[in-house]
PyMOL Python script that loads the backbone (N, CA, C, O; Angstrom):
from pymol import cmd

cmd.read_pdbstr("""\
ATOM      1  N   HIS A   1     -27.496  52.856  -2.965  1.00  0.00           N
ATOM      2  CA  HIS A   1     -26.293  52.403  -2.560  1.00  0.00           C
ATOM      3  C   HIS A   1     -25.674  53.103  -1.348  1.00  0.00           C
ATOM      4  O   HIS A   1     -25.508  54.323  -1.335  1.00  0.00           O
ATOM      5  N   TYR A   2     -25.341  52.314  -0.345  1.00  0.00           N
ATOM      6  CA  TYR A   2     -24.788  52.902   0.979  1.00  0.00           C
ATOM      7  C   TYR A   2     -23.275  52.661   1.076  1.00  0.00           C
ATOM      8  O   TYR A   2     -22.746  52.734   2.185  1.00  0.00           O
ATOM      9  N   GLY A   3     -22.578  52.392   0.037  1.00  0.00           N
ATOM     10  CA  GLY A   3     -21.106  52.117   0.072  1.00  0.00           C
ATOM     11  C   GLY A   3     -20.858  50.645  -0.311  1.00  0.00           C
ATOM     12  O   GLY A   3     -21.733  49.861  -0.680  1.00  0.00           O
ATOM     13  N   SER A   4     -19.594  50.387  -0.177  1.00  0.00           N
ATOM     14  CA  SER A   4     -19.153  49.034  -0.563  1.00  0.00           C
ATOM     15  C   SER A   4     -19.364  48.017   0.498  1.00  0.00           C
ATOM     16  O   SER A   4     -19.414  48.356   1.680  1.00  0.00           O
ATOM     17  N   ASP A   5     -19.491  46.751   0.109  1.00  0.00           N
ATOM     18  CA  ASP A   5     -19.470  45.658   1.086  1.00  0.00           C
ATOM     19  C   ASP A   5     -18.094  45.049   1.165  1.00  0.00           C
ATOM     20  O   ASP A   5     -17.414  44.859   0.156  1.00  0.00           O
ATOM     21  N   PHE A   6     -17.686  44.740   2.419  1.00  0.00           N
ATOM     22  CA  PHE A   6     -16.336  44.115   2.588  1.00  0.00           C
ATOM     23  C   PHE A   6     -16.610  42.825   3.363  1.00  0.00           C
ATOM     24  O   PHE A   6     -17.523  42.711   4.181  1.00  0.00           O
ATOM     25  N   ILE A   7     -15.721  41.840   3.027  1.00  0.00           N
ATOM     26  CA  ILE A   7     -15.679  40.644   3.629  1.00  0.00           C
ATOM     27  C   ILE A   7     -14.228  40.296   4.018  1.00  0.00           C
ATOM     28  O   ILE A   7     -13.313  40.865   3.423  1.00  0.00           O
ATOM     29  N   THR A   8     -13.954  39.353   5.026  1.00  0.00           N
ATOM     30  CA  THR A   8     -12.713  38.960   5.379  1.00  0.00           C
ATOM     31  C   THR A   8     -12.743  37.399   5.200  1.00  0.00           C
ATOM     32  O   THR A   8     -13.624  36.717   5.725  1.00  0.00           O
ATOM     33  N   ILE A   9     -11.738  36.871   4.433  1.00  0.00           N
ATOM     34  CA  ILE A   9     -11.674  35.537   4.268  1.00  0.00           C
ATOM     35  C   ILE A   9     -10.317  35.111   4.841  1.00  0.00           C
ATOM     36  O   ILE A   9      -9.393  35.916   4.960  1.00  0.00           O
ATOM     37  N   CYS A  10     -10.223  33.793   5.199  1.00  0.00           N
ATOM     38  CA  CYS A  10      -9.018  33.022   5.604  1.00  0.00           C
ATOM     39  C   CYS A  10      -8.608  32.023   4.679  1.00  0.00           C
ATOM     40  O   CYS A  10      -9.440  31.267   4.177  1.00  0.00           O
ATOM     41  N   ASP A  11      -7.316  31.950   4.393  1.00  0.00           N
ATOM     42  CA  ASP A  11      -6.894  30.815   3.591  1.00  0.00           C
ATOM     43  C   ASP A  11      -6.628  29.499   4.443  1.00  0.00           C
ATOM     44  O   ASP A  11      -7.081  29.419   5.585  1.00  0.00           O
ATOM     45  N   GLU A  12      -5.958  28.565   3.930  1.00  0.00           N
ATOM     46  CA  GLU A  12      -5.740  27.358   4.676  1.00  0.00           C
ATOM     47  C   GLU A  12      -4.785  27.447   5.721  1.00  0.00           C
ATOM     48  O   GLU A  12      -4.778  26.688   6.690  1.00  0.00           O
ATOM     49  N   ASP A  13      -3.855  28.511   5.504  1.00  0.00           N
ATOM     50  CA  ASP A  13      -2.777  28.738   6.559  1.00  0.00           C
ATOM     51  C   ASP A  13      -3.226  29.759   7.668  1.00  0.00           C
ATOM     52  O   ASP A  13      -2.433  30.136   8.531  1.00  0.00           O
ATOM     53  N   GLY A  14      -4.451  30.166   7.616  1.00  0.00           N
ATOM     54  CA  GLY A  14      -4.963  31.076   8.599  1.00  0.00           C
ATOM     55  C   GLY A  14      -4.754  32.562   8.318  1.00  0.00           C
ATOM     56  O   GLY A  14      -5.097  33.424   9.128  1.00  0.00           O
ATOM     57  N   GLN A  15      -4.158  32.844   7.100  1.00  0.00           N
ATOM     58  CA  GLN A  15      -3.979  34.205   6.785  1.00  0.00           C
ATOM     59  C   GLN A  15      -5.340  34.849   6.376  1.00  0.00           C
ATOM     60  O   GLN A  15      -6.162  34.329   5.622  1.00  0.00           O
ATOM     61  N   GLU A  16      -5.453  36.072   6.995  1.00  0.00           N
ATOM     62  CA  GLU A  16      -6.747  36.792   6.599  1.00  0.00           C
ATOM     63  C   GLU A  16      -6.514  37.834   5.569  1.00  0.00           C
ATOM     64  O   GLU A  16      -5.480  38.501   5.532  1.00  0.00           O
ATOM     65  N   TYR A  17      -7.496  37.961   4.736  1.00  0.00           N
ATOM     66  CA  TYR A  17      -7.509  38.976   3.636  1.00  0.00           C
ATOM     67  C   TYR A  17      -8.965  39.656   3.637  1.00  0.00           C
ATOM     68  O   TYR A  17     -10.015  39.022   3.749  1.00  0.00           O
ATOM     69  N   GLU A  18      -8.857  41.034   3.495  1.00  0.00           N
ATOM     70  CA  GLU A  18     -10.116  41.779   3.427  1.00  0.00           C
ATOM     71  C   GLU A  18     -10.322  42.064   1.905  1.00  0.00           C
ATOM     72  O   GLU A  18      -9.421  42.525   1.204  1.00  0.00           O
ATOM     73  N   LEU A  19     -11.532  41.767   1.457  1.00  0.00           N
ATOM     74  CA  LEU A  19     -11.896  41.913   0.127  1.00  0.00           C
ATOM     75  C   LEU A  19     -13.052  42.949   0.048  1.00  0.00           C
ATOM     76  O   LEU A  19     -13.910  43.027   0.928  1.00  0.00           O
ATOM     77  N   GLU A  20     -13.027  43.707  -1.013  1.00  0.00           N
ATOM     78  CA  GLU A  20     -14.277  44.527  -1.394  1.00  0.00           C
ATOM     79  C   GLU A  20     -15.055  43.816  -2.423  1.00  0.00           C
ATOM     80  O   GLU A  20     -14.562  43.474  -3.498  1.00  0.00           O
ATOM     81  N   VAL A  21     -16.324  43.588  -2.067  1.00  0.00           N
ATOM     82  CA  VAL A  21     -17.238  42.924  -2.992  1.00  0.00           C
ATOM     83  C   VAL A  21     -17.828  43.962  -3.954  1.00  0.00           C
ATOM     84  O   VAL A  21     -18.538  44.879  -3.542  1.00  0.00           O
ATOM     85  N   LEU A  22     -17.531  43.803  -5.183  1.00  0.00           N
ATOM     86  CA  LEU A  22     -17.913  44.734  -6.306  1.00  0.00           C
ATOM     87  C   LEU A  22     -19.419  44.386  -6.673  1.00  0.00           C
ATOM     88  O   LEU A  22     -20.260  45.282  -6.745  1.00  0.00           O
ATOM     89  N   THR A  23     -19.711  43.129  -6.889  1.00  0.00           N
ATOM     90  CA  THR A  23     -21.028  42.609  -7.154  1.00  0.00           C
ATOM     91  C   THR A  23     -21.199  41.282  -6.808  1.00  0.00           C
ATOM     92  O   THR A  23     -20.216  40.551  -6.688  1.00  0.00           O
ATOM     93  N   GLU A  24     -22.462  40.830  -6.611  1.00  0.00           N
ATOM     94  CA  GLU A  24     -22.827  39.430  -6.388  1.00  0.00           C
ATOM     95  C   GLU A  24     -23.683  38.870  -7.384  1.00  0.00           C
ATOM     96  O   GLU A  24     -24.525  39.647  -7.834  1.00  0.00           O
ATOM     97  N   LEU A  25     -23.668  37.720  -7.829  1.00  0.00           N
ATOM     98  CA  LEU A  25     -24.435  37.107  -8.957  1.00  0.00           C
ATOM     99  C   LEU A  25     -24.899  35.784  -8.667  1.00  0.00           C
ATOM    100  O   LEU A  25     -24.106  34.961  -8.211  1.00  0.00           O
ATOM    101  N   ASP A  26     -26.209  35.463  -8.901  1.00  0.00           N
ATOM    102  CA  ASP A  26     -26.720  34.226  -8.850  1.00  0.00           C
ATOM    103  C   ASP A  26     -26.811  33.506 -10.268  1.00  0.00           C
ATOM    104  O   ASP A  26     -27.464  34.055 -11.155  1.00  0.00           O
ATOM    105  N   TYR A  27     -26.258  32.450 -10.473  1.00  0.00           N
ATOM    106  CA  TYR A  27     -26.130  31.807 -11.849  1.00  0.00           C
ATOM    107  C   TYR A  27     -26.179  30.331 -11.669  1.00  0.00           C
ATOM    108  O   TYR A  27     -25.410  29.750 -10.905  1.00  0.00           O
ATOM    109  N   ASN A  28     -27.097  29.722 -12.384  1.00  0.00           N
ATOM    110  CA  ASN A  28     -27.165  28.268 -12.314  1.00  0.00           C
ATOM    111  C   ASN A  28     -27.231  27.611 -10.936  1.00  0.00           C
ATOM    112  O   ASN A  28     -26.692  26.525 -10.718  1.00  0.00           O
ATOM    113  N   GLY A  29     -27.922  28.315  -9.989  1.00  0.00           N
ATOM    114  CA  GLY A  29     -28.060  27.781  -8.639  1.00  0.00           C
ATOM    115  C   GLY A  29     -26.926  28.000  -7.742  1.00  0.00           C
ATOM    116  O   GLY A  29     -26.948  27.530  -6.604  1.00  0.00           O
ATOM    117  N   ALA A  30     -25.886  28.716  -8.198  1.00  0.00           N
ATOM    118  CA  ALA A  30     -24.836  29.117  -7.341  1.00  0.00           C
ATOM    119  C   ALA A  30     -24.608  30.611  -7.142  1.00  0.00           C
ATOM    120  O   ALA A  30     -25.074  31.383  -7.981  1.00  0.00           O
ATOM    121  N   THR A  31     -23.979  31.041  -6.176  1.00  0.00           N
ATOM    122  CA  THR A  31     -23.679  32.430  -5.987  1.00  0.00           C
ATOM    123  C   THR A  31     -22.175  32.781  -6.231  1.00  0.00           C
ATOM    124  O   THR A  31     -21.278  32.096  -5.739  1.00  0.00           O
ATOM    125  N   TYR A  32     -21.963  33.752  -6.921  1.00  0.00           N
ATOM    126  CA  TYR A  32     -20.561  34.186  -7.304  1.00  0.00           C
ATOM    127  C   TYR A  32     -20.343  35.624  -6.794  1.00  0.00           C
ATOM    128  O   TYR A  32     -21.241  36.467  -6.796  1.00  0.00           O
ATOM    129  N   LEU A  33     -19.140  35.837  -6.376  1.00  0.00           N
ATOM    130  CA  LEU A  33     -18.801  37.340  -5.982  1.00  0.00           C
ATOM    131  C   LEU A  33     -17.605  37.704  -6.873  1.00  0.00           C
ATOM    132  O   LEU A  33     -16.682  36.952  -7.188  1.00  0.00           O
ATOM    133  N   ALA A  34     -17.784  39.020  -7.234  1.00  0.00           N
ATOM    134  CA  ALA A  34     -16.613  39.666  -7.971  1.00  0.00           C
ATOM    135  C   ALA A  34     -15.954  40.527  -6.829  1.00  0.00           C
ATOM    136  O   ALA A  34     -16.600  41.414  -6.272  1.00  0.00           O
ATOM    137  N   VAL A  35     -14.706  40.254  -6.512  1.00  0.00           N
ATOM    138  CA  VAL A  35     -14.007  40.968  -5.528  1.00  0.00           C
ATOM    139  C   VAL A  35     -12.611  41.517  -5.917  1.00  0.00           C
ATOM    140  O   VAL A  35     -11.995  41.048  -6.874  1.00  0.00           O
ATOM    141  N   ILE A  36     -12.142  42.494  -5.172  1.00  0.00           N
ATOM    142  CA  ILE A  36     -10.837  42.981  -5.307  1.00  0.00           C
ATOM    143  C   ILE A  36     -10.270  43.232  -3.934  1.00  0.00           C
ATOM    144  O   ILE A  36     -11.073  43.452  -3.028  1.00  0.00           O
ATOM    145  N   PRO A  37      -9.015  43.226  -3.682  1.00  0.00           N
ATOM    146  CA  PRO A  37      -8.466  43.491  -2.332  1.00  0.00           C
ATOM    147  C   PRO A  37      -8.876  44.795  -1.873  1.00  0.00           C
ATOM    148  O   PRO A  37      -8.819  45.775  -2.616  1.00  0.00           O
ATOM    149  N   ALA A  38      -9.340  44.861  -0.529  1.00  0.00           N
ATOM    150  CA  ALA A  38      -9.840  46.162   0.001  1.00  0.00           C
ATOM    151  C   ALA A  38      -8.766  47.197   0.079  1.00  0.00           C
ATOM    152  O   ALA A  38      -7.599  46.876   0.304  1.00  0.00           O
ATOM    153  N   GLY A  39      -9.167  48.522  -0.116  1.00  0.00           N
ATOM    154  CA  GLY A  39      -8.217  49.566   0.176  1.00  0.00           C
ATOM    155  C   GLY A  39      -7.381  49.908  -1.031  1.00  0.00           C
ATOM    156  O   GLY A  39      -6.452  50.690  -0.825  1.00  0.00           O
ATOM    157  N   LEU A  40      -7.552  49.456  -2.255  1.00  0.00           N
ATOM    158  CA  LEU A  40      -6.808  49.772  -3.359  1.00  0.00           C
ATOM    159  C   LEU A  40      -7.257  50.998  -4.042  1.00  0.00           C
ATOM    160  O   LEU A  40      -8.461  51.229  -4.154  1.00  0.00           O
ATOM    161  N   GLU A  41      -6.352  51.805  -4.509  1.00  0.00           N
ATOM    162  CA  GLU A  41      -6.634  53.021  -5.283  1.00  0.00           C
ATOM    163  C   GLU A  41      -7.191  52.513  -6.774  1.00  0.00           C
ATOM    164  O   GLU A  41      -6.949  51.369  -7.158  1.00  0.00           O
ATOM    165  N   GLU A  42      -7.878  53.358  -7.497  1.00  0.00           N
ATOM    166  CA  GLU A  42      -8.547  52.943  -8.639  1.00  0.00           C
ATOM    167  C   GLU A  42      -7.426  52.310  -9.644  1.00  0.00           C
ATOM    168  O   GLU A  42      -7.672  51.250 -10.220  1.00  0.00           O
ATOM    169  N   ASP A  43      -6.249  52.958  -9.827  1.00  0.00           N
ATOM    170  CA  ASP A  43      -5.268  52.478 -10.809  1.00  0.00           C
ATOM    171  C   ASP A  43      -4.688  51.185 -10.250  1.00  0.00           C
ATOM    172  O   ASP A  43      -4.292  50.341 -11.053  1.00  0.00           O
ATOM    173  N   GLU A  44      -4.606  50.962  -8.957  1.00  0.00           N
ATOM    174  CA  GLU A  44      -4.134  49.620  -8.443  1.00  0.00           C
ATOM    175  C   GLU A  44      -5.161  48.573  -8.612  1.00  0.00           C
ATOM    176  O   GLU A  44      -4.810  47.430  -8.902  1.00  0.00           O
ATOM    177  N   ALA A  45      -6.335  48.861  -8.461  1.00  0.00           N
ATOM    178  CA  ALA A  45      -7.486  47.903  -8.667  1.00  0.00           C
ATOM    179  C   ALA A  45      -7.466  47.470 -10.171  1.00  0.00           C
ATOM    180  O   ALA A  45      -7.559  46.279 -10.468  1.00  0.00           O
ATOM    181  N   GLN A  46      -7.345  48.455 -11.118  1.00  0.00           N
ATOM    182  CA  GLN A  46      -7.359  48.006 -12.464  1.00  0.00           C
ATOM    183  C   GLN A  46      -6.123  47.091 -12.845  1.00  0.00           C
ATOM    184  O   GLN A  46      -6.231  46.240 -13.729  1.00  0.00           O
ATOM    185  N   GLU A  47      -4.909  47.300 -12.126  1.00  0.00           N
ATOM    186  CA  GLU A  47      -3.807  46.484 -12.290  1.00  0.00           C
ATOM    187  C   GLU A  47      -4.002  45.125 -11.763  1.00  0.00           C
ATOM    188  O   GLU A  47      -3.515  44.152 -12.339  1.00  0.00           O
ATOM    189  N   PHE A  48      -4.738  45.021 -10.626  1.00  0.00           N
ATOM    190  CA  PHE A  48      -4.948  43.687  -9.993  1.00  0.00           C
ATOM    191  C   PHE A  48      -5.907  42.904 -10.750  1.00  0.00           C
ATOM    192  O   PHE A  48      -5.729  41.706 -10.969  1.00  0.00           O
ATOM    193  N   GLY A  49      -7.016  43.615 -11.195  1.00  0.00           N
ATOM    194  CA  GLY A  49      -8.190  42.914 -11.952  1.00  0.00           C
ATOM    195  C   GLY A  49      -9.140  42.419 -10.808  1.00  0.00           C
ATOM    196  O   GLY A  49      -8.859  42.447  -9.610  1.00  0.00           O
ATOM    197  N   VAL A  50     -10.205  42.000 -11.311  1.00  0.00           N
ATOM    198  CA  VAL A  50     -11.322  41.349 -10.469  1.00  0.00           C
ATOM    199  C   VAL A  50     -11.127  39.871 -10.374  1.00  0.00           C
ATOM    200  O   VAL A  50     -10.869  39.169 -11.352  1.00  0.00           O
ATOM    201  N   ALA A  51     -11.257  39.441  -9.186  1.00  0.00           N
ATOM    202  CA  ALA A  51     -11.259  37.933  -8.853  1.00  0.00           C
ATOM    203  C   ALA A  51     -12.741  37.556  -8.729  1.00  0.00           C
ATOM    204  O   ALA A  51     -13.558  38.330  -8.230  1.00  0.00           O
ATOM    205  N   ILE A  52     -13.064  36.328  -9.204  1.00  0.00           N
ATOM    206  CA  ILE A  52     -14.412  35.793  -9.163  1.00  0.00           C
ATOM    207  C   ILE A  52     -14.287  34.550  -8.220  1.00  0.00           C
ATOM    208  O   ILE A  52     -13.482  33.645  -8.442  1.00  0.00           O
ATOM    209  N   LEU A  53     -15.130  34.572  -7.165  1.00  0.00           N
ATOM    210  CA  LEU A  53     -15.163  33.510  -6.230  1.00  0.00           C
ATOM    211  C   LEU A  53     -16.601  32.952  -6.197  1.00  0.00           C
ATOM    212  O   LEU A  53     -17.611  33.635  -6.367  1.00  0.00           O
ATOM    213  N   LYS A  54     -16.568  31.548  -5.942  1.00  0.00           N
ATOM    214  CA  LYS A  54     -17.902  30.878  -5.959  1.00  0.00           C
ATOM    215  C   LYS A  54     -18.203  30.371  -4.517  1.00  0.00           C
ATOM    216  O   LYS A  54     -17.384  29.722  -3.866  1.00  0.00           O
ATOM    217  N   SER A  55     -19.424  30.714  -4.075  1.00  0.00           N
ATOM    218  CA  SER A  55     -19.901  30.345  -2.727  1.00  0.00           C
ATOM    219  C   SER A  55     -20.423  28.936  -2.860  1.00  0.00           C
ATOM    220  O   SER A  55     -21.311  28.648  -3.661  1.00  0.00           O
ATOM    221  N   VAL A  56     -19.818  28.021  -2.011  1.00  0.00           N
ATOM    222  CA  VAL A  56     -20.316  26.575  -1.946  1.00  0.00           C
ATOM    223  C   VAL A  56     -20.416  26.246  -0.512  1.00  0.00           C
ATOM    224  O   VAL A  56     -19.795  26.851   0.362  1.00  0.00           O
ATOM    225  N   GLU A  57     -21.200  25.292  -0.312  1.00  0.00           N
ATOM    226  CA  GLU A  57     -21.343  24.710   1.086  1.00  0.00           C
ATOM    227  C   GLU A  57     -20.538  23.486   1.341  1.00  0.00           C
ATOM    228  O   GLU A  57     -20.536  22.531   0.564  1.00  0.00           O
ATOM    229  N   GLU A  58     -19.807  23.538   2.522  1.00  0.00           N
ATOM    230  CA  GLU A  58     -19.009  22.369   2.875  1.00  0.00           C
ATOM    231  C   GLU A  58     -19.320  22.060   4.320  1.00  0.00           C
ATOM    232  O   GLU A  58     -19.154  22.899   5.206  1.00  0.00           O
ATOM    233  N   ASP A  59     -19.768  20.861   4.538  1.00  0.00           N
ATOM    234  CA  ASP A  59     -20.208  20.505   5.941  1.00  0.00           C
ATOM    235  C   ASP A  59     -21.270  21.409   6.452  1.00  0.00           C
ATOM    236  O   ASP A  59     -21.344  21.633   7.660  1.00  0.00           O
ATOM    237  N   GLY A  60     -22.111  21.951   5.587  1.00  0.00           N
ATOM    238  CA  GLY A  60     -23.146  22.873   6.044  1.00  0.00           C
ATOM    239  C   GLY A  60     -22.823  24.336   6.234  1.00  0.00           C
ATOM    240  O   GLY A  60     -23.669  25.164   6.572  1.00  0.00           O
ATOM    241  N   ASP A  61     -21.407  24.642   5.969  1.00  0.00           N
ATOM    242  CA  ASP A  61     -21.021  26.016   6.091  1.00  0.00           C
ATOM    243  C   ASP A  61     -20.646  26.538   4.724  1.00  0.00           C
ATOM    244  O   ASP A  61     -20.097  25.826   3.883  1.00  0.00           O
ATOM    245  N   PRO A  62     -20.972  27.846   4.526  1.00  0.00           N
ATOM    246  CA  PRO A  62     -20.651  28.475   3.209  1.00  0.00           C
ATOM    247  C   PRO A  62     -19.168  28.813   3.207  1.00  0.00           C
ATOM    248  O   PRO A  62     -18.618  29.362   4.162  1.00  0.00           O
ATOM    249  N   ILE A  63     -18.540  28.452   2.067  1.00  0.00           N
ATOM    250  CA  ILE A  63     -17.106  28.876   1.940  1.00  0.00           C
ATOM    251  C   ILE A  63     -16.947  29.431   0.502  1.00  0.00           C
ATOM    252  O   ILE A  63     -17.736  29.108  -0.386  1.00  0.00           O
ATOM    253  N   LEU A  64     -15.931  30.255   0.300  1.00  0.00           N
ATOM    254  CA  LEU A  64     -15.640  30.761  -1.072  1.00  0.00           C
ATOM    255  C   LEU A  64     -14.453  30.062  -1.562  1.00  0.00           C
ATOM    256  O   LEU A  64     -13.469  29.807  -0.866  1.00  0.00           O
ATOM    257  N   CYS A  65     -14.610  29.739  -2.908  1.00  0.00           N
ATOM    258  CA  CYS A  65     -13.592  28.988  -3.654  1.00  0.00           C
ATOM    259  C   CYS A  65     -13.346  29.545  -5.012  1.00  0.00           C
ATOM    260  O   CYS A  65     -14.196  30.266  -5.536  1.00  0.00           O
ATOM    261  N   GLU A  66     -12.233  29.251  -5.607  1.00  0.00           N
ATOM    262  CA  GLU A  66     -11.979  29.638  -6.988  1.00  0.00           C
ATOM    263  C   GLU A  66     -12.910  28.763  -7.995  1.00  0.00           C
ATOM    264  O   GLU A  66     -13.238  27.604  -7.741  1.00  0.00           O
ATOM    265  N   VAL A  67     -13.270  29.421  -9.100  1.00  0.00           N
ATOM    266  CA  VAL A  67     -13.967  28.701 -10.027  1.00  0.00           C
ATOM    267  C   VAL A  67     -12.953  27.923 -10.944  1.00  0.00           C
ATOM    268  O   VAL A  67     -12.081  28.504 -11.589  1.00  0.00           O
ATOM    269  N   GLU A  68     -13.131  26.604 -10.949  1.00  0.00           N
ATOM    270  CA  GLU A  68     -12.037  25.843 -11.606  1.00  0.00           C
ATOM    271  C   GLU A  68     -12.472  25.462 -13.030  1.00  0.00           C
ATOM    272  O   GLU A  68     -11.597  25.297 -13.880  1.00  0.00           O
ATOM    273  N   ASP A  69     -13.670  25.324 -13.320  1.00  0.00           N
ATOM    274  CA  ASP A  69     -14.207  25.071 -14.671  1.00  0.00           C
ATOM    275  C   ASP A  69     -14.107  26.305 -15.672  1.00  0.00           C
ATOM    276  O   ASP A  69     -14.761  27.329 -15.477  1.00  0.00           O
ATOM    277  N   ALA A  70     -13.304  26.156 -16.687  1.00  0.00           N
ATOM    278  CA  ALA A  70     -13.044  27.313 -17.478  1.00  0.00           C
ATOM    279  C   ALA A  70     -14.302  27.826 -18.246  1.00  0.00           C
ATOM    280  O   ALA A  70     -14.415  29.037 -18.436  1.00  0.00           O
ATOM    281  N   GLN A  71     -15.167  27.035 -18.656  1.00  0.00           N
ATOM    282  CA  GLN A  71     -16.415  27.435 -19.293  1.00  0.00           C
ATOM    283  C   GLN A  71     -17.369  28.133 -18.308  1.00  0.00           C
ATOM    284  O   GLN A  71     -18.057  29.090 -18.667  1.00  0.00           O
ATOM    285  N   GLU A  72     -17.396  27.649 -17.092  1.00  0.00           N
ATOM    286  CA  GLU A  72     -18.266  28.198 -16.076  1.00  0.00           C
ATOM    287  C   GLU A  72     -17.606  29.617 -15.696  1.00  0.00           C
ATOM    288  O   GLU A  72     -18.316  30.606 -15.513  1.00  0.00           O
ATOM    289  N   LEU A  73     -16.269  29.654 -15.594  1.00  0.00           N
ATOM    290  CA  LEU A  73     -15.668  30.897 -15.212  1.00  0.00           C
ATOM    291  C   LEU A  73     -15.891  32.026 -16.320  1.00  0.00           C
ATOM    292  O   LEU A  73     -16.160  33.187 -16.013  1.00  0.00           O
ATOM    293  N   GLU A  74     -15.754  31.580 -17.635  1.00  0.00           N
ATOM    294  CA  GLU A  74     -15.974  32.530 -18.741  1.00  0.00           C
ATOM    295  C   GLU A  74     -17.417  33.098 -18.757  1.00  0.00           C
ATOM    296  O   GLU A  74     -17.622  34.288 -19.001  1.00  0.00           O
ATOM    297  N   ALA A  75     -18.413  32.216 -18.491  1.00  0.00           N
ATOM    298  CA  ALA A  75     -19.757  32.574 -18.457  1.00  0.00           C
ATOM    299  C   ALA A  75     -20.118  33.515 -17.356  1.00  0.00           C
ATOM    300  O   ALA A  75     -20.790  34.523 -17.573  1.00  0.00           O
ATOM    301  N   VAL A  76     -19.688  33.199 -16.213  1.00  0.00           N
ATOM    302  CA  VAL A  76     -19.822  34.012 -15.017  1.00  0.00           C
ATOM    303  C   VAL A  76     -19.149  35.405 -15.207  1.00  0.00           C
ATOM    304  O   VAL A  76     -19.734  36.463 -14.972  1.00  0.00           O
ATOM    305  N   ASN A  77     -17.839  35.306 -15.665  1.00  0.00           N
ATOM    306  CA  ASN A  77     -17.130  36.608 -15.857  1.00  0.00           C
ATOM    307  C   ASN A  77     -17.880  37.465 -16.866  1.00  0.00           C
ATOM    308  O   ASN A  77     -17.951  38.677 -16.665  1.00  0.00           O
ATOM    309  N   ASP A  78     -18.445  36.916 -17.937  1.00  0.00           N
ATOM    310  CA  ASP A  78     -19.108  37.758 -18.899  1.00  0.00           C
ATOM    311  C   ASP A  78     -20.347  38.496 -18.237  1.00  0.00           C
ATOM    312  O   ASP A  78     -20.551  39.693 -18.442  1.00  0.00           O
ATOM    313  N   LEU A  79     -21.189  37.686 -17.404  1.00  0.00           N
ATOM    314  CA  LEU A  79     -22.326  38.234 -16.793  1.00  0.00           C
ATOM    315  C   LEU A  79     -21.796  39.170 -15.751  1.00  0.00           C
ATOM    316  O   LEU A  79     -22.398  40.243 -15.710  1.00  0.00           O
ATOM    317  N   ILE A  80     -20.851  39.028 -14.933  1.00  0.00           N
ATOM    318  CA  ILE A  80     -20.386  39.977 -13.990  1.00  0.00           C
ATOM    319  C   ILE A  80     -19.850  41.313 -14.632  1.00  0.00           C
ATOM    320  O   ILE A  80     -20.131  42.420 -14.172  1.00  0.00           O
ATOM    321  N   MET A  81     -19.105  41.124 -15.665  1.00  0.00           N
ATOM    322  CA  MET A  81     -18.509  42.338 -16.305  1.00  0.00           C
ATOM    323  C   MET A  81     -19.685  43.225 -16.975  1.00  0.00           C
ATOM    324  O   MET A  81     -19.644  44.455 -16.958  1.00  0.00           O
ATOM    325  N   GLU A  82     -20.672  42.534 -17.530  1.00  0.00           N
ATOM    326  CA  GLU A  82     -21.810  43.169 -18.000  1.00  0.00           C
ATOM    327  C   GLU A  82     -22.522  43.968 -16.920  1.00  0.00           C
ATOM    328  O   GLU A  82     -22.895  45.127 -17.103  1.00  0.00           O
ATOM    329  N   ARG A  83     -22.694  43.296 -15.782  1.00  0.00           N
ATOM    330  CA  ARG A  83     -23.384  43.946 -14.655  1.00  0.00           C
ATOM    331  C   ARG A  83     -22.533  45.164 -14.176  1.00  0.00           C
ATOM    332  O   ARG A  83     -23.105  46.230 -13.948  1.00  0.00           O
ATOM    333  N   LEU A  84     -21.298  45.050 -14.028  1.00  0.00           N
ATOM    334  CA  LEU A  84     -20.454  46.113 -13.531  1.00  0.00           C
ATOM    335  C   LEU A  84     -20.466  47.260 -14.446  1.00  0.00           C
ATOM    336  O   LEU A  84     -20.520  48.389 -13.958  1.00  0.00           O
ATOM    337  N   TYR A  85     -20.418  47.085 -15.829  1.00  0.00           N
ATOM    338  CA  TYR A  85     -20.497  48.139 -16.772  1.00  0.00           C
ATOM    339  C   TYR A  85     -21.914  48.782 -16.710  1.00  0.00           C
ATOM    340  O   TYR A  85     -22.030  49.994 -16.888  1.00  0.00           O
ATOM    341  N   GLU A  86     -22.904  48.058 -16.480  1.00  0.00           N
ATOM    342  CA  GLU A  86     -24.260  48.763 -16.367  1.00  0.00           C
ATOM    343  C   GLU A  86     -24.296  49.536 -15.161  1.00  0.00           C
ATOM    344  O   GLU A  86     -24.849  50.635 -15.183  1.00  0.00           O
ATOM    345  N   GLU A  87     -23.723  49.052 -14.009  1.00  0.00           N
ATOM    346  CA  GLU A  87     -23.828  49.837 -12.800  1.00  0.00           C
ATOM    347  C   GLU A  87     -22.953  51.140 -12.892  1.00  0.00           C
ATOM    348  O   GLU A  87     -23.293  52.162 -12.295  1.00  0.00           O
ATOM    349  N   ALA A  88     -21.830  51.071 -13.650  1.00  0.00           N
ATOM    350  CA  ALA A  88     -20.918  52.217 -13.850  1.00  0.00           C
ATOM    351  C   ALA A  88     -21.696  53.252 -14.779  1.00  0.00           C
ATOM    352  O   ALA A  88     -21.588  54.458 -14.558  1.00  0.00           O
ATOM    353  N   GLU A  89     -22.423  52.801 -15.745  1.00  0.00           N
ATOM    354  CA  GLU A  89     -23.284  53.733 -16.541  1.00  0.00           C
ATOM    355  C   GLU A  89     -24.348  54.401 -15.815  1.00  0.00           C
ATOM    356  O   GLU A  89     -24.741  55.509 -16.182  1.00  0.00           O
ATOM    357  N   GLU A  90     -24.890  53.748 -14.715  1.00  0.00           N
ATOM    358  CA  GLU A  90     -25.952  54.336 -14.052  1.00  0.00           C
ATOM    359  C   GLU A  90     -25.455  55.429 -13.119  1.00  0.00           C
ATOM    360  O   GLU A  90     -26.228  56.331 -12.795  1.00  0.00           O
ATOM    361  N   GLU A  91     -24.152  55.395 -12.652  1.00  0.00           N
ATOM    362  CA  GLU A  91     -23.612  56.383 -11.786  1.00  0.00           C
ATOM    363  C   GLU A  91     -23.283  57.619 -12.443  1.00  0.00           C
ATOM    364  O   GLU A  91     -22.807  58.554 -11.799  1.00  0.00           O
TER     365      GLU A  91
END
""", "prot")
cmd.dss("prot")
cmd.show_as("cartoon", "prot")
cmd.util.cbc("prot")
cmd.orient("prot")
């Protein structure tokens, strides 16, 4: 590991947000990212929690969106949390 990955996203209003990518997961042909706002202290990150975003293509461009299907979100969340706990144990 060479450090964290960061991404900058823009919402519909043009507001930019910098996110720290905790892990990336491919599941059922889609890519999901577990992210937190960049620059948070550990206690702040725990309070915020982890957001899961799905990478989809729109007009040939990749965009990140919320996972709207509850079953899909639960399955991906379980896999991501399992991966994060495994990575934490390795450190």
